[in-house]
A tleap script that builds the chain and sets N, CA, C and O, in Angstrom:
source leaprc.protein.ff14SB
mol = sequence {
  NMET GLU SER THR ARG SER ALA GLU ASP GLN
  LYS LEU ILE ASP SER LEU PRO MET GLY THR
  VAL THR ALA PHE ARG SER SER ILE PHE LEU
  PRO SER PHE ILE SER ASP ASN PRO HIE LEU
  PHE ILE ASN ASP THR TRP ILE ASP ALA SER
  GLN LEU ARG VAL PHE LEU ALA ARG THR GLU
  PHE PRO GLY PRO LYS THR ALA SER HIE CGLU
}
set mol.1.N position { 8.828 -7.543 -12.461 }
set mol.1.CA position { 9.599 -7.356 -11.253 }
set mol.1.C position { 9.597 -8.795 -9.930 }
set mol.1.O position { 8.881 -8.778 -8.928 }
set mol.2.N position { 10.076 -9.346 -10.106 }
set mol.2.CA position { 10.057 -10.076 -8.063 }
set mol.2.C position { 9.914 -8.953 -6.861 }
set mol.2.O position { 10.782 -8.121 -6.597 }
set mol.3.N position { 8.714 -9.087 -6.219 }
set mol.3.CA position { 8.384 -8.038 -5.531 }
set mol.3.C position { 9.463 -8.865 -3.720 }
set mol.3.O position { 9.148 -9.862 -3.070 }
set mol.4.N position { 10.354 -8.152 -3.554 }
set mol.4.CA position { 11.082 -7.665 -2.748 }
set mol.4.C position { 10.008 -6.985 -0.983 }
set mol.4.O position { 10.616 -6.473 -0.044 }
set mol.5.N position { 8.499 -7.175 -0.979 }
set mol.5.CA position { 7.795 -6.871 0.288 }
set mol.5.C position { 7.996 -8.162 0.974 }
set mol.5.O position { 8.013 -9.240 0.379 }
set mol.6.N position { 8.210 -7.956 2.768 }
set mol.6.CA position { 7.767 -8.289 3.305 }
set mol.6.C position { 6.582 -9.205 3.625 }
set mol.6.O position { 5.428 -8.825 3.431 }
set mol.7.N position { 6.808 -10.139 4.005 }
set mol.7.CA position { 5.457 -11.060 4.390 }
set mol.7.C position { 4.209 -10.087 5.417 }
set mol.7.O position { 3.070 -9.894 4.990 }
set mol.8.N position { 4.577 -9.679 6.480 }
set mol.8.CA position { 4.027 -8.243 7.369 }
set mol.8.C position { 3.645 -7.275 5.824 }
set mol.8.O position { 2.512 -6.845 6.040 }
set mol.9.N position { 3.864 -7.030 5.139 }
set mol.9.CA position { 3.464 -5.685 4.258 }
set mol.9.C position { 2.592 -6.293 3.732 }
set mol.9.O position { 1.431 -6.155 4.118 }
set mol.10.N position { 2.867 -6.986 2.882 }
set mol.10.CA position { 2.188 -7.817 1.874 }
set mol.10.C position { 0.646 -8.945 2.740 }
set mol.10.O position { -0.242 -9.677 2.302 }
set mol.11.N position { 0.935 -8.645 3.612 }
set mol.11.CA position { 0.090 -9.394 4.623 }
set mol.11.C position { -0.855 -7.468 5.083 }
set mol.11.O position { -2.015 -7.707 5.417 }
set mol.12.N position { -0.606 -6.175 5.121 }
set mol.12.CA position { -1.131 -5.756 5.237 }
set mol.12.C position { -1.976 -4.876 4.287 }
set mol.12.O position { -2.916 -4.196 4.699 }
set mol.13.N position { -1.633 -4.919 3.136 }
set mol.13.CA position { -1.562 -4.585 1.473 }
set mol.13.C position { -3.655 -5.936 1.560 }
set mol.13.O position { -4.881 -5.820 1.562 }
set mol.14.N position { -2.701 -6.812 1.599 }
set mol.14.CA position { -4.083 -7.232 0.738 }
set mol.14.C position { -5.152 -7.118 1.967 }
set mol.14.O position { -6.330 -7.195 1.617 }
set mol.15.N position { -4.890 -6.938 3.414 }
set mol.15.CA position { -5.948 -7.215 4.919 }
set mol.15.C position { -6.866 -5.348 4.094 }
set mol.15.O position { -7.997 -5.093 4.508 }
set mol.16.N position { -6.429 -4.679 3.397 }
set mol.16.CA position { -6.638 -3.134 3.573 }
set mol.16.C position { -8.334 -2.820 2.996 }
set mol.16.O position { -7.952 -2.484 1.875 }
set mol.17.N position { -9.570 -2.703 2.920 }
set mol.17.CA position { -10.446 -2.557 2.481 }
set mol.17.C position { -9.784 -1.795 0.703 }
set mol.17.O position { -8.663 -1.392 0.396 }
set mol.18.N position { -11.056 -1.875 -0.093 }
set mol.18.CA position { -10.710 -1.263 -1.583 }
set mol.18.C position { -10.779 -0.047 -1.501 }
set mol.18.O position { -9.817 0.490 -2.051 }
set mol.19.N position { -12.007 1.144 -0.736 }
set mol.19.CA position { -11.164 1.956 -0.680 }
set mol.19.C position { -10.409 3.118 -0.209 }
set mol.19.O position { -10.546 4.297 -0.535 }
set mol.20.N position { -9.595 2.590 0.608 }
set mol.20.CA position { -8.148 2.106 1.637 }
set mol.20.C position { -7.679 2.420 0.681 }
set mol.20.O position { -7.486 3.531 0.188 }
set mol.21.N position { -7.433 1.285 0.312 }
set mol.21.CA position { -6.114 1.484 -0.918 }
set mol.21.C position { -6.241 2.272 -1.990 }
set mol.21.O position { -5.225 2.846 -2.380 }
set mol.22.N position { -8.329 2.612 -3.171 }
set mol.22.CA position { -7.296 3.973 -4.025 }
set mol.22.C position { -8.133 5.301 -3.123 }
set mol.22.O position { -8.691 6.015 -3.956 }
set mol.23.N position { -8.300 5.669 -2.105 }
set mol.23.CA position { -7.590 7.096 -1.545 }
set mol.23.C position { -6.397 7.096 -0.990 }
set mol.23.O position { -6.020 8.181 -0.549 }
set mol.24.N position { -5.502 5.945 -0.856 }
set mol.24.CA position { -4.082 6.067 -0.429 }
set mol.24.C position { -3.407 5.984 -2.271 }
set mol.24.O position { -2.249 6.161 -2.649 }
set mol.25.N position { -4.344 5.734 -2.893 }
set mol.25.CA position { -3.501 5.693 -4.699 }
set mol.25.C position { -3.800 7.181 -5.125 }
set mol.25.O position { -3.064 7.648 -5.994 }
set mol.26.N position { -4.711 7.907 -4.655 }
set mol.26.CA position { -5.425 8.993 -4.660 }
set mol.26.C position { -4.951 10.293 -4.553 }
set mol.26.O position { -5.121 11.123 -5.446 }
set mol.27.N position { -4.021 10.654 -2.899 }
set mol.27.CA position { -3.268 10.799 -2.151 }
set mol.27.C position { -1.551 10.900 -3.413 }
set mol.27.O position { -0.612 11.650 -3.679 }
set mol.28.N position { -1.897 10.102 -3.631 }
set mol.28.CA position { -0.169 9.802 -4.334 }
set mol.28.C position { 0.035 10.360 -5.962 }
set mol.28.O position { 1.035 10.972 -6.335 }
set mol.29.N position { -1.257 9.974 -6.928 }
set mol.29.CA position { -1.335 9.978 -8.625 }
set mol.29.C position { -2.589 11.060 -8.835 }
set mol.29.O position { -3.757 11.089 -8.450 }
set mol.30.N position { -1.699 11.981 -9.690 }
set mol.30.CA position { -2.990 13.545 -10.178 }
set mol.30.C position { -4.235 11.665 -10.222 }
set mol.30.O position { -4.136 10.439 -10.178 }
set mol.31.N position { -5.084 12.616 -10.317 }
set mol.31.CA position { -6.411 11.877 -11.704 }
set mol.31.C position { -6.307 11.521 -12.391 }
set mol.31.O position { -6.413 10.301 -12.522 }
set mol.32.N position { -5.910 12.636 -13.702 }
set mol.32.CA position { -5.276 12.164 -14.765 }
set mol.32.C position { -3.954 10.936 -14.902 }
set mol.32.O position { -4.055 10.010 -15.706 }
set mol.33.N position { -3.133 11.049 -14.288 }
set mol.33.CA position { -2.620 10.120 -14.550 }
set mol.33.C position { -2.677 8.580 -14.194 }
set mol.33.O position { -1.866 7.741 -14.588 }
set mol.34.N position { -3.606 8.385 -13.506 }
set mol.34.CA position { -4.693 7.199 -12.161 }
set mol.34.C position { -5.248 7.287 -14.117 }
set mol.34.O position { -4.748 6.361 -14.756 }
set mol.35.N position { -5.683 7.751 -14.529 }
set mol.35.CA position { -6.289 7.503 -16.177 }
set mol.35.C position { -6.328 7.472 -17.408 }
set mol.35.O position { -7.246 7.122 -18.150 }
set mol.36.N position { -4.647 8.091 -17.788 }
set mol.36.CA position { -4.208 8.125 -18.383 }
set mol.36.C position { -3.555 6.309 -18.443 }
set mol.36.O position { -3.439 5.811 -19.563 }
set mol.37.N position { -3.148 5.392 -17.106 }
set mol.37.CA position { -2.346 4.540 -17.115 }
set mol.37.C position { -2.764 3.289 -15.998 }
set mol.37.O position { -1.851 2.893 -15.274 }
set mol.38.N position { -3.842 2.792 -15.879 }
set mol.38.CA position { -4.980 2.120 -15.110 }
set mol.38.C position { -4.115 0.856 -15.257 }
set mol.38.O position { -4.473 0.081 -14.370 }
set mol.39.N position { -3.236 0.373 -15.917 }
set mol.39.CA position { -2.520 -0.484 -16.173 }
set mol.39.C position { -1.564 -0.079 -15.188 }
set mol.39.O position { -1.609 -0.894 -14.268 }
set mol.40.N position { -1.016 0.502 -15.047 }
set mol.40.CA position { -0.162 -0.157 -13.461 }
set mol.40.C position { -0.788 -0.043 -11.811 }
set mol.40.O position { -0.210 0.073 -10.730 }
set mol.41.N position { -2.385 -0.144 -12.226 }
set mol.41.CA position { -2.921 -0.163 -11.091 }
set mol.41.C position { -3.656 -2.125 -10.767 }
set mol.41.O position { -4.142 -2.629 -9.754 }
set mol.42.N position { -3.430 -2.623 -11.977 }
set mol.42.CA position { -3.756 -3.861 -11.953 }
set mol.42.C position { -3.410 -4.834 -11.359 }
set mol.42.O position { -3.838 -5.985 -11.442 }
set mol.43.N position { -2.453 -4.322 -10.602 }
set mol.43.CA position { -1.554 -5.536 -8.967 }
set mol.43.C position { -2.168 -4.129 -8.226 }
set mol.43.O position { -2.944 -3.182 -8.359 }
set mol.44.N position { -1.160 -4.794 -7.321 }
set mol.44.CA position { 0.045 -3.645 -6.029 }
set mol.44.C position { 0.665 -3.158 -6.180 }
set mol.44.O position { 0.891 -1.954 -6.052 }
set mol.45.N position { 1.452 -4.449 -6.710 }
set mol.45.CA position { 2.676 -3.894 -7.227 }
set mol.45.C position { 3.339 -2.050 -7.150 }
set mol.45.O position { 4.494 -1.623 -7.129 }
set mol.46.N position { 2.283 -1.490 -7.132 }
set mol.46.CA position { 2.718 0.101 -7.522 }
set mol.46.C position { 3.166 0.868 -5.304 }
set mol.46.O position { 3.960 1.710 -4.885 }
set mol.47.N position { 2.330 0.132 -4.732 }
set mol.47.CA position { 2.123 -0.055 -3.096 }
set mol.47.C position { 3.566 -0.305 -2.998 }
set mol.47.O position { 4.203 -1.244 -3.475 }
set mol.48.N position { 4.111 1.018 -2.071 }
set mol.48.CA position { 5.580 1.780 -1.150 }
set mol.48.C position { 4.477 1.071 0.611 }
set mol.48.O position { 3.909 1.784 1.438 }
set mol.49.N position { 4.550 -0.238 0.596 }
set mol.49.CA position { 4.211 -0.222 2.830 }
set mol.49.C position { 4.556 0.590 3.457 }
set mol.49.O position { 3.926 0.786 4.497 }
set mol.50.N position { 5.983 1.656 3.065 }
set mol.50.CA position { 6.063 2.210 4.198 }
set mol.50.C position { 5.853 3.360 4.538 }
set mol.50.O position { 6.057 3.919 5.616 }
set mol.51.N position { 5.097 4.018 2.832 }
set mol.51.CA position { 4.495 4.998 2.472 }
set mol.51.C position { 2.945 5.186 3.126 }
set mol.51.O position { 2.410 6.067 3.799 }
set mol.52.N position { 2.497 3.847 2.551 }
set mol.52.CA position { 1.067 3.961 3.009 }
set mol.52.C position { 0.765 2.837 4.883 }
set mol.52.O position { -0.203 2.361 5.475 }
set mol.53.N position { 2.533 2.935 5.139 }
set mol.53.CA position { 2.048 2.711 6.905 }
set mol.53.C position { 2.357 3.852 7.073 }
set mol.53.O position { 1.943 3.934 8.230 }
set mol.54.N position { 3.036 5.513 6.720 }
set mol.54.CA position { 3.247 6.507 6.901 }
set mol.54.C position { 1.312 7.240 6.309 }
set mol.54.O position { 0.741 8.015 7.076 }
set mol.55.N position { 0.766 6.908 5.237 }
set mol.55.CA position { -0.999 6.894 5.193 }
set mol.55.C position { -1.760 7.068 6.472 }
set mol.55.O position { -2.274 7.888 7.232 }
set mol.56.N position { -1.502 5.710 6.233 }
set mol.56.CA position { -2.076 5.165 7.218 }
set mol.56.C position { -2.672 6.153 8.893 }
set mol.56.O position { -3.688 6.533 9.475 }
set mol.57.N position { -1.182 6.143 8.994 }
set mol.57.CA position { -1.375 6.470 11.101 }
set mol.57.C position { -2.212 8.102 10.330 }
set mol.57.O position { -3.390 8.237 10.658 }
set mol.58.N position { -1.758 8.960 9.608 }
set mol.58.CA position { -1.959 10.374 8.931 }
set mol.58.C position { -3.290 10.572 8.670 }
set mol.58.O position { -3.776 11.703 8.656 }
set mol.59.N position { -4.159 9.210 8.383 }
set mol.59.CA position { -5.185 10.066 8.153 }
set mol.59.C position { -6.727 8.713 9.156 }
set mol.59.O position { -6.640 8.143 10.243 }
set mol.60.N position { -7.707 8.709 8.281 }
set mol.60.CA position { -8.277 8.086 9.569 }
set mol.60.C position { -9.188 7.118 8.451 }
set mol.60.O position { -10.406 6.942 8.437 }
set mol.61.N position { -8.910 6.972 8.206 }
set mol.61.CA position { -9.611 5.330 7.517 }
set mol.61.C position { -9.415 4.293 8.106 }
set mol.61.O position { -8.441 4.156 8.846 }
set mol.62.N position { -10.654 2.971 7.815 }
set mol.62.CA position { -10.342 2.241 8.550 }
set mol.62.C position { -9.595 1.576 7.750 }
set mol.62.O position { -9.564 1.580 6.520 }
set mol.63.N position { -8.344 0.386 9.315 }
set mol.63.CA position { -7.631 -0.572 9.070 }
set mol.63.C position { -8.190 -1.659 8.191 }
set mol.63.O position { -9.144 -1.875 7.445 }
set mol.64.N position { -6.850 -2.365 8.776 }
set mol.64.CA position { -7.517 -3.340 7.917 }
set mol.64.C position { -7.748 -4.577 8.479 }
set mol.64.O position { -7.324 -4.956 9.571 }
set mol.65.N position { -8.831 -5.554 7.254 }
set mol.65.CA position { -10.022 -6.208 7.418 }
set mol.65.C position { -10.533 -7.352 9.082 }
set mol.65.O position { -9.569 -7.918 9.598 }
set mol.66.N position { -11.297 -7.484 9.453 }
set mol.66.CA position { -10.749 -8.838 10.128 }
set mol.66.C position { -12.506 -9.221 10.706 }
set mol.66.O position { -13.566 -8.606 10.824 }
set mol.67.N position { -11.966 -10.673 10.956 }
set mol.67.CA position { -12.417 -11.698 10.980 }
set mol.67.C position { -14.465 -10.767 10.780 }
set mol.67.O position { -15.274 -10.795 9.852 }
set mol.68.N position { -14.495 -10.221 11.923 }
set mol.68.CA position { -15.733 -9.494 12.248 }
set mol.68.C position { -16.579 -8.835 11.555 }
set mol.68.O position { -17.774 -8.548 11.628 }
set mol.69.N position { -15.313 -8.566 10.547 }
set mol.69.CA position { -15.614 -7.942 9.452 }
set mol.69.C position { -16.306 -8.050 8.215 }
set mol.69.O position { -16.997 -7.438 7.402 }
set mol.70.N position { -15.554 -9.582 8.592 }
set mol.70.CA position { -16.098 -10.538 7.355 }
set mol.70.C position { -17.878 -10.779 6.952 }
set mol.70.O position { -18.207 -11.506 6.016 }
savepdb mol mol.pdb
quit
């Protein structure tokens, strides 16, 4: 499936620490679903950027990585 994600959305997703992406995934999917369907999470196509932005606005997880964090 071809992505319809904007370049800005993809940049946001690519800049997030894995822990933040994992917490986002856990906020949407049940642990049993994640365990039973690991193939769905091999890449980032499952991420809805608008839902991700709401999650980031409502939580205290680290935002995008910056050069000072590398």
